[in-house]
Structure formats: C-alpha cells, structure tokens
C-alpha positions as CSV (number, residue, x, y, z in Angstrom):
1,M,-22.9,-13.9,-9.4
2,E,-21.9,-10.1,-11.2
3,I,-20.2,-7.3,-9.7
4,L,-22.2,-4.5,-7.7
5,E,-20.8,-0.8,-7.9
6,T,-21.1,1.9,-5.8
7,E,-19.9,5.7,-5.7
8,R,-16.4,4.4,-4.2
9,L,-16.6,0.9,-4.2
10,L,-16.5,-2.6,-6.1
11,L,-18.3,-5.8,-4.7
12,R,-17.1,-8.9,-6.3
13,P,-17.2,-12.6,-5.6
14,L,-14.5,-14.0,-3.0
15,T,-11.9,-16.3,-4.6
16,L,-9.6,-18.6,-3.1
17,D,-6.6,-15.9,-4.3
18,D,-8.3,-13.9,-1.5
19,S,-7.1,-15.9,1.4
20,D,-4.3,-13.5,2.7
21,F,-7.2,-10.9,3.1
22,I,-9.3,-13.1,4.9
23,L,-6.7,-14.2,7.0
24,E,-6.2,-10.5,8.3
25,L,-9.6,-9.3,8.3
26,L,-11.1,-12.9,10.2
27,N,-8.0,-11.6,12.9
28,T,-8.7,-8.0,13.5
29,E,-10.1,-6.8,17.0
30,G,-13.7,-6.1,15.5
31,W,-14.1,-9.1,13.9
32,I,-13.0,-11.1,17.1
33,K,-15.1,-9.0,19.3
34,Y,-18.6,-8.6,17.1
35,I,-18.7,-11.8,15.0
36,G,-15.9,-14.1,16.8
37,D,-13.1,-15.8,16.5
38,R,-13.4,-18.6,13.4
39,N,-10.0,-19.7,14.8
40,I,-8.6,-19.1,11.3
41,K,-4.8,-18.5,12.1
42,T,-3.2,-19.9,8.5
43,N,-3.3,-19.1,5.1
44,E,-5.0,-23.1,4.5
45,Q,-7.2,-22.4,7.4
46,A,-8.3,-19.1,5.5
47,R,-8.7,-21.0,2.1
48,N,-10.9,-23.5,4.0
49,Y,-13.0,-20.8,5.8
50,L,-13.5,-19.6,1.7
51,E,-14.2,-23.0,-0.1
52,N,-16.6,-23.8,3.0
53,G,-18.4,-20.6,3.6
54,P,-18.7,-17.8,0.5
55,L,-18.0,-20.1,-2.4
56,K,-19.7,-23.2,-1.4
57,S,-22.9,-20.2,-0.7
58,Y,-22.1,-19.2,-4.3
59,Q,-22.6,-22.8,-5.8
60,T,-26.0,-23.4,-3.2
61,N,-27.8,-20.0,-2.8
62,G,-26.4,-18.3,-6.0
63,F,-25.2,-15.3,-3.3
64,G,-22.7,-15.2,0.0
65,L,-20.2,-12.6,1.4
66,S,-18.1,-10.9,-1.4
67,L,-14.9,-8.9,-1.3
68,V,-15.4,-4.7,-1.0
69,Q,-12.8,-3.3,-2.9
70,L,-11.8,0.5,-3.4
71,K,-12.1,1.6,-6.8
72,T,-9.6,4.3,-7.4
73,S,-6.9,1.4,-6.2
74,N,-8.6,-2.2,-6.3
75,K,-7.5,-2.5,-2.6
76,S,-9.6,-4.8,-0.6
77,I,-10.8,-3.5,2.6
78,G,-13.8,-5.5,3.7
79,M,-16.6,-8.0,3.2
80,C,-20.2,-7.4,2.6
81,G,-23.0,-9.6,1.1
82,L,-26.1,-12.1,1.7
83,I,-25.9,-15.5,3.7
84,K,-28.6,-18.2,4.2
85,R,-28.7,-19.5,7.9
86,D,-30.1,-22.4,8.9
87,Y,-32.1,-20.8,11.9
88,L,-33.4,-18.1,10.1
89,D,-36.4,-17.6,7.9
90,H,-35.1,-14.9,5.3
91,V,-31.2,-14.3,3.9
92,D,-29.4,-11.9,6.4
93,I,-26.7,-9.0,5.4
94,G,-23.4,-9.7,6.6
95,F,-20.6,-6.9,6.6
96,A,-17.1,-6.5,8.2
97,F,-14.2,-3.7,7.3
98,L,-10.5,-3.6,8.2
99,P,-10.4,-0.9,11.2
100,D,-8.7,1.5,8.8
101,Y,-11.7,1.7,6.4
102,T,-14.5,2.2,9.3
103,G,-16.1,5.2,9.9
104,M,-16.1,6.4,6.5
105,G,-19.5,5.1,4.9
106,Y,-18.3,2.5,3.1
107,A,-20.1,0.1,5.0
108,Y,-23.5,2.0,4.5
109,E,-22.8,2.7,1.1
110,V,-22.2,-1.2,0.3
111,A,-24.9,-2.3,2.6
112,K,-27.5,-0.2,0.9
113,R,-26.1,-1.4,-3.0
114,T,-26.5,-5.2,-1.7
115,I,-30.0,-4.2,-0.1
116,Q,-31.1,-3.0,-3.4
117,Y,-29.4,-6.2,-5.3
118,A,-31.2,-8.3,-3.2
119,I,-34.7,-6.6,-3.4
120,N,-34.2,-5.9,-7.2
121,E,-32.3,-8.7,-8.6
122,L,-33.0,-11.7,-6.4
123,Q,-36.6,-10.7,-5.3
124,K,-36.2,-11.0,-2.0
125,E,-39.1,-9.4,0.1
126,N,-37.8,-9.4,3.6
127,I,-33.9,-9.1,4.5
128,L,-32.7,-9.6,7.8
129,A,-29.6,-8.8,10.0
130,I,-28.1,-9.7,13.0
131,T,-25.6,-8.7,15.5
132,I,-24.7,-8.8,18.9
133,P,-26.7,-6.3,21.1
134,E,-23.5,-4.3,22.2
135,N,-22.4,-3.9,18.5
136,S,-23.7,0.2,18.2
137,S,-21.8,0.8,15.4
138,S,-23.5,-1.7,13.1
139,I,-27.1,-1.2,14.9
140,K,-26.7,2.4,13.9
141,L,-25.9,1.5,10.4
142,L,-28.8,-0.8,10.1
143,E,-30.8,1.5,11.6
144,K,-29.8,4.8,8.9
145,I,-30.8,1.8,5.7
146,G,-34.1,1.5,7.6
147,F,-33.8,-1.7,9.0
148,K,-35.7,-2.0,12.2
149,Y,-35.1,-4.2,15.4
150,D,-37.6,-7.3,15.9
151,K,-36.4,-8.8,19.4
152,N,-33.2,-10.5,20.8
153,F,-32.7,-14.6,20.6
154,I,-30.1,-17.2,21.5
155,T,-29.1,-19.0,18.8
156,E,-29.1,-22.9,18.6
157,D,-25.4,-23.5,17.9
158,T,-23.5,-20.8,20.0
159,R,-25.9,-20.1,22.4
160,E,-25.1,-16.8,22.1
161,E,-27.4,-13.7,22.6
162,L,-28.2,-11.8,19.2
163,S,-30.5,-9.1,17.8
164,L,-32.7,-9.6,15.1
165,Y,-33.7,-6.9,12.7
166,S,-35.3,-6.7,9.6
167,I,-36.3,-4.4,6.5
168,N,-38.7,-5.3,3.8
169,K,-39.0,-3.9,0.3
170,E,-41.3,-1.4,1.2
171,N,-39.7,-0.1,4.0
172,F,-36.5,0.2,2.1
173,R,-35.8,3.4,1.3
C-alpha cells in the first residue's frame, strides 16, 4: 500500500498506533448516526477493530480504509478507502471525518483521489458506495464525484436499508 496525496491531505495505511484516533472517530455522533455503533469503547477494542478490519483488508485485498491527515500538521482528521464486502459485486468507497473537519471539502478531495487510485492503479472498472438514505451530505458528495444512484436494498447481516451508488471509469470526472 502506498501513501496517497492531495493538495491538502495525506492518506496513509492505518496502524495499531492509530487506536486512539479510531476510538475517537467511531464514537462521534456522525459515525454512530450514519455508519452505526461498533461498540468500540476502549483502546483495546479499537486495536481489535484495526486488526480485524483495515489491517486484515490490507493483507487480504491489498487495500482498505486508510488514515486521512492534514499535510500541514499530520493531524489525523478522518478515514477513507476501499472496502470489499461479501454482499457487493465490486469494491465500495467509505469515508468518515471528525466533526471539526466536515464541510471543508476534505472528504471530496480525498474520496476523488481514492477513486482515481482505484481506477488507475488498482484497475477497478466499477466502484460502489453505500449509505443510509438519510445521509444527505454523503449523497451530495457522491453525486458531485459522479456516482449515480442504483437502488435501495436491505443488507443480509443488519437488515438495514441502504442506498447503492456506482461509478465506472468511463463516468469518472
């Protein structure tokens, strides 16, 4: 896995040393409301989340969720990356940011760079995105990048209704 850069951000692989940040991010109001409570309440649980999530994905898939940092200070502000879910036909993009760093264009900047990486470096033809239908901020961002709404569906594991969006390399701007 390589480090990706944008004008203002660095995207690097997560490590177990990022457990304090994971503990903070996964307990923000936005994460719990739009992604779901993962019941990560201790540093040890955050380390387990990292080991069984992003770090395992790096080994299995060669990609996964990565840490987003400000270039100017190396401050950790969010996560973004590609996820391979059993119930989806293609990889999907995921992103989440600390509340103080939303609404500043960071998610757009790093999500767009992640899609470029997926298409150009990983040779992915199609990329998906899922969100709950009420997450208007994520939907606006996905549409701004060029994702198109496909359908709503119910997940087999959580029985939750999600909206599915997709983009392919021909439609990516």
